[in-house]
C-alpha positions as CSV (number, residue, x, y, z in Angstrom):
1,M,106.3,105.7,100.3
2,S,108.6,106.5,103.2
3,G,106.8,109.9,103.7
4,L,103.4,108.2,103.8
5,L,104.5,105.6,106.3
6,G,106.1,108.3,108.5
7,W,102.8,110.2,108.3
8,A,100.9,107.1,109.5
9,F,103.2,106.2,112.3
10,G,103.8,109.8,113.4
11,G,100.2,110.5,113.9
12,F,99.8,107.4,116.2
13,I,103.0,107.9,118.1
14,F,102.5,111.6,118.7
15,G,98.8,111.1,119.4
16,I,99.8,108.9,122.4
17,I,102.4,111.5,123.5
18,A,99.8,114.3,123.3
19,D,97.5,112.4,125.7
20,Y,100.3,112.4,128.2
21,I,102.3,115.6,127.9
22,G,99.7,117.9,126.3
23,R,98.5,119.0,122.9
24,V,100.4,122.3,122.6
25,R,103.9,120.9,123.5
26,T,103.5,117.9,121.2
27,L,102.2,120.0,118.3
28,A,105.2,122.4,118.7
29,F,107.6,119.4,118.7
30,S,106.0,117.9,115.7
31,I,106.1,121.1,113.7
32,A,109.8,121.5,114.5
33,I,110.5,117.9,113.4
34,Y,108.6,118.5,110.1
35,A,110.4,121.8,109.4
36,V,113.9,120.7,110.2
37,F,113.8,117.3,108.3
38,T,112.0,118.8,105.3
39,A,114.9,121.3,105.0
40,L,117.4,118.5,105.5
41,Q,116.1,116.7,102.4
42,G,117.7,119.5,100.5
43,L,121.1,118.4,101.8
44,S,120.7,114.7,101.0
45,T,123.4,113.0,99.0
46,G,121.6,109.8,98.0
47,L,118.4,107.9,98.0
48,W,118.7,106.3,101.4
49,D,119.4,109.5,103.4
50,F,116.7,111.3,101.4
51,A,114.2,108.5,102.3
52,L,115.2,108.7,106.0
53,Y,114.7,112.5,106.2
54,R,111.4,112.1,104.4
55,F,110.2,109.4,106.8
56,I,111.1,111.6,109.8
57,A,109.5,114.6,108.2
58,G,106.5,112.5,107.7
59,L,106.4,111.7,111.4
60,G,106.0,115.4,112.1
61,T,103.4,115.9,109.3
62,G,101.2,113.1,110.6
63,A,101.4,114.4,114.1
64,E,100.4,117.9,113.2
65,L,97.0,116.9,112.0
66,M,96.3,114.2,114.6
67,V,97.3,116.5,117.5
68,G,95.8,119.6,116.0
69,I,92.3,118.1,115.6
70,P,91.9,117.4,119.4
71,L,93.5,120.7,120.3
72,L,91.0,122.5,118.1
73,A,88.0,120.5,119.3
74,E,88.9,121.1,123.0
75,T,89.6,124.8,122.5
76,L,86.4,125.8,120.5
77,G,82.9,126.1,121.9
78,E,80.2,123.7,121.1
79,T,78.2,126.0,118.8
80,H,80.6,126.5,116.0
81,R,83.1,123.7,116.5
82,A,82.1,121.6,113.5
83,K,82.0,124.6,111.1
84,I,85.5,125.8,112.2
85,A,86.9,122.3,112.0
86,G,85.6,121.9,108.5
87,V,87.1,125.2,107.4
88,M,90.4,124.2,109.1
89,M,90.6,121.1,106.9
90,T,90.8,123.3,103.8
91,G,94.4,124.1,105.0
92,G,95.6,121.0,103.3
93,A,94.5,122.1,99.9
94,L,95.7,125.7,100.6
95,G,99.1,124.3,101.6
96,T,99.3,122.5,98.3
97,F,98.5,125.7,96.5
98,I,101.2,127.6,98.5
99,G,103.7,124.8,97.8
100,S,103.0,125.0,94.1
101,W,103.5,128.8,94.2
102,A,106.8,128.4,96.2
103,Y,108.0,125.9,93.7
104,G,107.4,128.3,90.8
105,V,109.4,131.0,92.7
106,V,112.3,128.9,94.0
107,G,112.3,125.9,91.7
108,P,114.4,127.6,88.9
109,Y,117.3,127.8,91.5
110,G,117.3,124.0,92.0
111,W,115.2,121.4,93.8
112,R,117.3,121.6,97.0
113,Y,116.2,125.2,97.6
114,V,112.5,124.1,97.5
115,F,113.1,121.8,100.5
116,F,115.0,124.6,102.3
117,I,111.7,126.5,102.4
118,G,110.5,123.8,104.8
119,I,112.3,125.6,107.7
120,V,109.7,128.4,107.6
121,P,107.1,126.7,109.8
122,A,109.8,126.4,112.5
123,L,110.4,130.1,112.4
124,I,106.6,130.8,112.7
125,L,106.5,128.4,115.6
126,G,109.2,130.4,117.4
127,I,107.0,133.4,117.2
128,M,103.7,131.8,118.2
129,R,104.7,129.2,120.8
130,G,104.4,131.6,123.8
131,R,100.8,132.5,122.9
132,M,99.6,128.8,122.8
133,L,97.9,127.5,125.9
134,E,96.8,124.0,126.8
135,P,93.0,123.5,126.8
136,E,91.3,123.5,130.2
137,R,90.0,120.0,129.5
138,F,93.5,118.6,129.3
139,A,94.6,120.4,132.4
140,D,91.8,118.6,134.3
141,V,93.1,115.3,133.0
142,Q,96.6,116.1,134.2
143,A,95.2,117.0,137.7
144,R,93.2,113.8,137.9
145,R,96.3,111.7,136.9
146,R,98.4,113.5,139.6
147,A,95.8,112.9,142.2
148,A,95.4,109.2,141.3
149,A,99.2,108.7,141.4
150,E,99.5,110.2,144.8
151,R,96.8,108.1,146.4
152,Q,97.8,104.7,147.8
153,Q,94.5,103.1,146.9
154,V,92.4,103.9,143.8
155,D,89.0,102.7,142.8
156,D,88.3,100.7,139.6
157,R,87.4,103.8,137.6
158,D,90.7,105.6,138.4
159,R,92.6,102.3,137.8
160,E,91.2,102.1,134.3
161,F,91.8,105.8,133.8
162,M,95.5,105.3,134.5
163,R,96.0,102.4,132.1
164,F,98.2,102.8,129.1
165,V,96.1,105.0,126.7
166,P,96.2,102.9,123.6
167,V,94.9,99.9,125.6
168,Q,91.9,102.0,126.7
169,L,90.8,102.3,123.1
170,F,89.7,98.7,123.3
171,N,88.1,98.6,126.7
172,R,84.3,97.9,127.0
173,E,83.5,101.7,127.0
174,N,85.5,102.7,123.9
175,R,86.1,99.7,121.6
176,F,82.9,100.1,119.6
177,N,83.6,103.7,118.9
178,T,87.2,102.8,118.0
179,M,86.0,100.3,115.4
180,V,83.4,102.7,114.0
181,G,86.0,105.3,113.6
182,L,88.5,102.9,112.0
183,M,85.9,101.7,109.5
184,F,85.1,105.3,108.6
185,G,88.8,106.1,108.2
186,L,89.3,103.1,105.9
187,G,86.3,103.9,103.8
188,S,87.2,107.5,103.2
189,L,90.9,106.7,102.4
190,L,90.3,103.7,100.2
191,A,87.8,105.7,98.2
192,I,90.3,108.3,97.2
193,W,93.5,106.3,96.9
194,T,93.3,105.1,93.3
195,T,91.9,108.5,92.2
196,N,95.0,110.1,93.6
197,I,97.2,107.7,91.6
198,W,95.3,107.3,88.3
199,L,93.3,110.4,87.7
200,P,96.0,112.3,85.9
201,T,96.5,109.2,83.6
202,I,92.8,108.9,83.1
203,L,92.5,112.6,82.2
204,S,95.4,112.3,79.7
205,L,93.9,109.3,78.0
206,M,90.4,110.9,77.8
207,V,91.8,114.1,76.3
208,Q,93.8,112.0,73.7
209,K,90.6,110.2,72.8
210,S,89.0,113.5,72.2
211,G,91.5,114.3,69.5
212,V,94.6,115.8,71.2
213,A,97.7,114.4,69.6
214,D,99.8,113.1,72.5
215,A,100.4,113.1,76.3
216,N,102.5,116.3,76.2
217,A,99.8,118.3,74.4
218,A,97.3,116.9,77.0
219,A,99.3,118.2,80.0
220,P,97.4,121.6,80.3
221,F,94.1,119.8,80.2
222,V,95.3,117.4,82.9
223,S,96.5,120.3,85.1
224,Q,93.2,122.1,84.6
225,G,91.2,118.9,85.6
226,M,93.3,118.4,88.7
227,M,92.8,122.0,89.7
228,L,89.0,121.7,89.3
229,W,89.0,118.5,91.3
230,S,90.9,120.3,94.1
231,I,88.7,123.4,94.0
232,G,85.7,121.2,94.5
233,G,87.5,119.6,97.4
234,I,88.1,122.9,99.1
235,A,84.4,123.7,98.9
236,G,83.5,120.2,100.2
237,Y,85.9,120.6,103.2
238,A,84.4,124.0,104.1
239,A,80.8,123.0,103.7
240,F,81.0,119.8,105.8
241,G,80.6,121.5,109.2
242,F,77.6,123.6,108.2
243,I,75.8,120.5,106.8
244,A,76.8,118.5,109.9
245,D,75.3,121.1,112.2
246,A,72.1,121.0,110.1
247,I,71.4,117.3,109.6
248,G,73.9,115.6,112.0
249,R,77.3,114.0,111.7
250,R,76.2,110.6,110.6
251,G,73.8,111.9,107.9
252,T,76.5,114.2,106.5
253,I,79.1,111.5,106.3
254,I,76.6,109.2,104.5
255,F,75.7,112.1,102.2
256,Y,79.4,112.7,101.3
257,S,80.2,109.0,101.0
258,A,77.2,108.2,98.8
259,G,78.0,111.3,96.7
260,S,81.6,110.0,96.2
261,I,80.3,106.6,94.9
262,I,77.7,108.1,92.6
263,T,80.0,110.7,91.1
264,A,82.9,108.3,90.8
265,L,80.8,105.8,88.9
266,T,79.5,108.5,86.7
267,L,82.9,109.9,86.0
268,Y,84.8,106.7,85.4
269,L,82.2,104.5,83.8
270,G,79.5,106.7,82.5
271,L,81.7,109.3,80.9
272,D,84.7,107.2,79.9
273,A,84.5,108.4,76.3
274,Y,83.2,111.9,76.9
275,Y,86.0,114.1,78.2
276,P,84.1,117.4,77.6
277,W,81.9,116.5,80.6
278,Y,84.8,115.8,82.9
279,P,85.4,119.5,83.8
280,L,81.8,119.7,85.0
281,V,81.8,116.5,87.1
282,L,85.3,116.7,88.5
283,P,84.6,119.6,91.0
284,I,81.5,117.7,92.2
285,F,83.5,114.6,92.7
286,G,86.1,116.6,94.5
287,F,83.5,118.1,96.8
288,F,82.4,114.7,98.1
289,V,85.6,112.6,98.0
290,F,87.8,115.3,99.6
291,G,85.1,116.9,101.7
292,V,84.3,113.8,103.7
293,F,87.7,114.1,105.4
294,S,86.4,117.1,107.4
295,G,84.4,114.3,109.1
296,H,87.8,113.1,110.6
297,A,88.1,116.5,112.3
298,V,84.5,116.8,113.3
299,Y,83.4,113.2,114.2
300,F,86.5,111.5,115.5
301,P,87.1,113.9,118.5
302,E,83.4,113.5,119.5
303,L,83.8,109.8,119.9
304,F,86.5,109.7,122.7
305,P,86.9,111.3,126.2
306,T,89.6,113.8,126.7
307,H,92.3,111.6,128.2
308,I,92.4,109.3,125.1
309,R,91.1,111.7,122.5
310,S,94.3,112.4,120.7
311,T,95.2,108.7,120.6
312,G,91.8,107.8,119.4
313,V,91.8,110.3,116.5
314,A,95.4,109.2,115.6
315,F,94.5,105.5,115.7
316,C,91.4,105.8,113.5
317,N,93.2,107.9,110.9
318,G,96.7,106.4,111.3
319,A,95.8,102.7,111.3
320,A,93.7,103.3,108.1
321,R,96.6,105.1,106.5
322,I,99.0,102.2,107.3
323,I,96.6,99.8,105.7
324,T,96.0,101.9,102.7
325,S,99.7,102.7,102.2
326,F,99.8,99.6,100.1
327,G,97.3,101.3,97.8
328,P,99.8,101.9,94.9
329,L,100.8,98.2,94.8
330,V,97.2,97.1,94.9
331,A,96.1,99.6,92.3
332,G,98.8,98.4,89.9
333,L,97.8,94.7,90.4
334,L,94.1,95.6,89.8
335,V,94.9,97.4,86.6
336,G,96.2,94.1,85.2
337,A,93.3,92.2,86.6
338,F,90.8,94.6,84.9
339,G,92.5,94.3,81.5
340,G,94.4,97.5,81.7
341,S,91.4,99.7,82.4
342,F,92.3,102.5,84.8
343,N,88.7,103.7,84.8
344,R,87.3,100.4,86.0
345,V,89.9,100.0,88.8
346,T,89.3,103.5,90.1
347,A,85.5,103.1,89.9
348,V,85.7,99.9,91.9
349,M,88.0,101.3,94.6
350,S,85.9,104.4,95.0
351,C,83.0,102.2,96.0
352,F,84.9,101.4,99.3
353,A,83.3,104.6,100.5
354,A,80.4,102.2,101.4
355,L,82.5,101.2,104.4
356,S,82.0,104.8,105.8
357,I,78.2,104.4,105.2
358,V,78.2,101.2,107.1
359,A,80.2,102.8,109.9
360,M,77.7,105.6,110.2
361,L,74.7,103.2,110.3
362,L,76.4,101.4,113.2
363,G,77.8,104.5,115.0
364,R,76.2,107.0,117.3
365,E,75.1,110.5,116.4
366,T,77.1,113.2,118.2
367,K,75.3,116.3,117.0
368,G,74.2,118.4,120.0
369,A,76.1,116.2,122.5
370,P,78.8,117.8,124.6
371,L,82.4,116.8,123.8
372,P,83.0,113.8,126.0
373,R,85.0,114.6,129.2
């Protein structure tokens, strides 16, 4: 829980910082924070200091994505930006795979050594930092801010440009896009929350209904199911940008969100007693419910001008994460309300992807439009 809250707050705090001091410097700082405090978890002596280290490491984790997305968007050309951003998002799944491999290698020596591996990103940062340059777009923003600060009198446009960045998210020019982005973020996160929590349990129960003796014997089937779900997610992440360039951002997000709802209802309600079908449907479900998050990297940056882009991306994702951080509590309460049925609860929560559909019906299409200056 502390790590998730750190992730949410870190993205928003460092998003603001990145709009003032630059994407590259902020990203480097956030990677250093994540690496150092992940390693420090291996030195923790109790629950409280472990939670503190995890929260601060979460600050860095949240910042990396929320600052990396604008940096990527502003660095790439218009033609292939969406495709590359979608492929970039597969890094989360790849990181999970590498983490699992590292655990298998280092885990036998003790859990503390697993956290010590967290220092590796800081070492890589030391090698790469000198080769990382600020995007030209942000350099223009800094030049305009310096010029406005030096003038004794500024016009209304420059006065608004110099206002505190988070406030500008809700001015007349940006507030509608901010609300559309937040609604999309909420829909995509709410749709996946209970699946993250209950899918292993659901898989275990389904396998046992199919004749496997107990939960321990079901473990390999659960592992296989989660891997299939993740593999589908990797494909969904990577495909998003190609589809978005073909049919548009709004249509692609609607396609993924509707696919999440349909496959979730099929999986959790239509196949609740037919486990042999689960391995076929799980990667399809993963394709949609994971893949839609590439929309955060593609659509969010295209909603906001350069001087508030990092803050806008961070707010739409981070505010949604703070709201959905109560997901485990809500999911537990809903299980009781639904008579102990994990399937029904997860099916109902997956339908919140409809919020993303509504957001796209309200929002503007950004395909073919230049990245806002």
